Every structure is written in structure tokens, then in C-alpha cells.
N, C-alpha and C positions, 0 to 999 in steps of 0.2 A: 503493500499499500504506500502510495506516494505522500508526500509531508503534507499537501491539501486535500486529501481524498477524505478524511473523515469531517473536515468543515464542510466540503462540498456535499457531502451524503448528509449532513445534518440541515443544510440549505435545502436540498432536495424534498426530505421530510416536512420541512415547514410548509414549503410550496403546497404539497400533497394536501396537507391539513387544512392551510388557510388560503390559498390561493394567491393571486398578484397583490390583493389588496392588504396583504399582511408584510408586503415586502417595499422598501425605499426604493428610488429610481436605480440609485448606484448597485444594490443589491441584485437588481432583475438583470441590470446590465452585466456585472460579475457573474451571475451564474450563467448567462448567454455566451459570454466570451468563453468560457471555461470548455465550451464544446468544441470551440476552435482552436483552444489553448491548452489542451489538458495537462499539460507538465508544468504551468505557469499560474502564480498568483496573480490573478486576475482582479483584484480588490484596487490595488493601486493604478491600475491602468483605468477600469472603470471610472475611478475618482478624478483621473486626468482628463478623459474624454468629458467628463459633464462640466470641469473647468475651463476645457479650452472651447466647447461648442454650446455649454449653456442647457441644454436639455436633450433627452433622449430624440425629440423631433428633429433638431439641430443636428445630432450625432448621424441619424438616419438618413439625411439631406446633404451631409458633407461629401465631397468628391474624394472618388478613391485615394487619388494622390495625396489628399491633406490627411486623409484618417492613416495611412501609412506611414505619415512623418511621426506619429505619437510612438514613443518607444513603447515595443510590444505587440505592435499592430501589423500583422503581414498580410500578404494578400489575401488568405482564408478568412480571417477575422474581419478585414474589409469588406469582404464580398457578403460575409453572413448579415452584417449591421445595414448593407446597401439592399438586402433582400426583404427586409422587415416591411417597408410600404407595400411592396408587391403582393408579399403574402398576405396582409391584411385585406386590401383590395379582392384577392382572390378568395379569400374566406368569407366576406362577405355576400360576394355574387354569387354563392352557392345556396344562400337562404332565401330562395325565390320561389319557393312551392307557394302556390295558391295566392300570390300575393296583389292583394286589392290596394288600388292607389287613387282613393276617392278624395283625397282633400290635400292642401298645400303641406300639412303637417307630416303626413304620412310619405309625399313624393320627397320632401326635405330628407327625413330620416332613411328613405332607402338610398337617396343620392350622396349625400354628403360622404360616405365610408368610401365611394367610387372616386374621390377626387384625392385620398390619401396619398399624399407623397408627390404629388403631381404639380410640378413648377412652372410649367408652361399653361395658355390657356388651353382648354381640353373642353369639347362639346359633345355632349350624350343628347339620343333622342330616347324616350321611353315612349313604348307605343302600347297600348291598351285596346281590350274590346268594347262593346258598348256598356258592359256593366264594371268599367274601369279595371278589370284583372289583366295582369301584368302579362304582356306577350312577348316583349323583348325591351332590353336596353342596350343600345348600341352605339359604339364610340364613332362620331361623325368626323371631328375633325380636332388636330391639334395644331398648335401654333407656336408665336415666340410669348415673350413674356405678357405681352400686351393685347394678343388677337388673334383669332382663329377664324378663316374664312368658313363660311357655311352657305352652300348653294341652294337653293330652292330646289332645284333639280334632285339633289342627294336627299333630300328629306323627304320629299314627294314620293320619291323610288323607294325609298326604306319603309313608308307607311305604308304603301300598296303593297310592298313584299310581304309584310305581314299581317295584310288584312284588316290593318288597324281602323277603331271607329275614332279614335281620341289620341292625340300623343301630347308628351310635354317636352318642351325642348331645356335644357340645362346646362350653363357652364360655369367655370370657376374665374375670380379674378385673382390669382396668385400674389401673394404681399399686397391685397389689397383689400377694400371693403366692399360688401355685398351691395352696393347701389348699382341699379341700371345706368350705364351710359348712354348718351345720343345714339351711338350705333347701335347699341342693345335695342332701344327701342325703335329704331327703324328694321334693323333686323326682323323683330317681332312682328311686324306690322306686314313686311313683306312675307314673310312665311305664313303668316295667318292666311292671307290673302292666296299664296299659292296652295296651299292646302284645301281651303275652301271649295277651289275650284274642282277638287276631286272627292268631296263632300267628307272630308276629313277635318276632325275639330281641333285646332290648338287649344288646349285646355290652360297652359300655363306655359311662363317660362321663368325658371328657377335661377338664381346666381347664389353662388355659394364660395364663400371665404372663410378658409378653416372652418370653423364649427358655426358660424353663422351663413345666414341665406336671407333673400328676399325672394318672396313669390310676386311675380308681377299682377298678378290676376288678383291676388288677395290684398294688393298694396293700390290697387286704383291706377296702375301703371299702362293697363290695356288700353289702348284709345278705340277698339272693336267693341269695348262696351259689352261684351259677351262675355259667360262663364259655364262649362261643362262640367264643372262639379258639381255633385247630386245636392 
């Protein structure tokens, strides 16, 4: 048994008994790093990562080259840390059986996890049936830090491909606030008109910034004065 094995086994037992709520950030990070660094004391490395990047969020979004400047962090540990946001998105994307998205709150709760770890503007389109049951959630576009172009054609084709009765557009404002820009308002009007031409209803346009969101339908931003939430 290595010098750190007893400590790590006690931490694993604590986790089994208490879950993540029983741990500080540095302890969770220490235990995670031990998977990539089994022969190393990962406690000081975890503290140094938090000191440099400020939070688990900052660590997981740091460039690989930057992470590997931290003493003790090699390619395997850096890869493990950078996998976390993607794994979180995949985990949440699997929780989709019998999902009904019939309110802005439900749509936002469903969407926010899909923007975890995304540092550029990203656009999703939710397609639902006439009873607001989820048919699909499609990534439509990614852009630079400030914009992602969405064509009317791609939105209409996606809605028709899934035989959608309703759709919800969603995108993020990385490192910003969840308020619609003038461009967001114009895009919403343009897509509403394009979808109306094929009798598909644009129910909402939701903007996400970290854990905050704005529903344009719920906030009165929709110029079309129509809501298809129940």
C-alpha cells in the first residue's frame, strides 16, 4: 500500500456515505486528480489549481497548456480536468425520456446544462410536438465569442425533419448577461416569420448566461404578440 492509499480510501468511503455535499471543492478536486496521479499527493496540487484559477469552473475551462504549467499536472491530468464540462453535458442530455417543455421555466431548466463549458456563442433548437413533448434538441450553430449565425433555412428544415408543431430557440451569451441584443430581437422576428410559413410555432427564444436566463416570450420581448405555451 502506498503512502497515500489509506487517506484516499477514507475519502472514497466519505464520498460513498455523504456524496459530494460532504466535500469541499479542493477535496473533490484532490480525489479526482488521484485517478490520473495515483502515486502523487494531489492535495497541494488541488490547492494550487484553485489558487491560480479561482474555482472548479475556472480550472475546467483553462487551456491545456496553462494547466500543464502547474507542478504535477501532466497531459493525463489536464485531459481529465478538461473532460468534465463535456461529460456534464452528456449526462444531462441523457435525461430526456418523456420530457414535456410547456413553460419557460421547464425549457430553461432543460437548456442551461447544455451550455455548460461552452465559451463561444452556441445555438440550439428544441422541437416539440403539439403537446410540447420533446422530439429533439439540435445544435444549430456555433460562432465566435459574440455571435453565431443562424439561417432561416436551417431552422425550418430542422423543424420539418422532426415534424415539430412547436420550437424553442436558445443561445448563450458567454461571459455576458442574459439580455437580448437588437440582433437577437431581429433574429427572433425573422425566424418566427419563416416558421409561420410552414405552420410551425416559435414558442420562445431563451438566452442563457451561466445559470441565468431570459425567456423572450415571458418577458414581453416578442414583437409578434403570440404565445403558444399552454
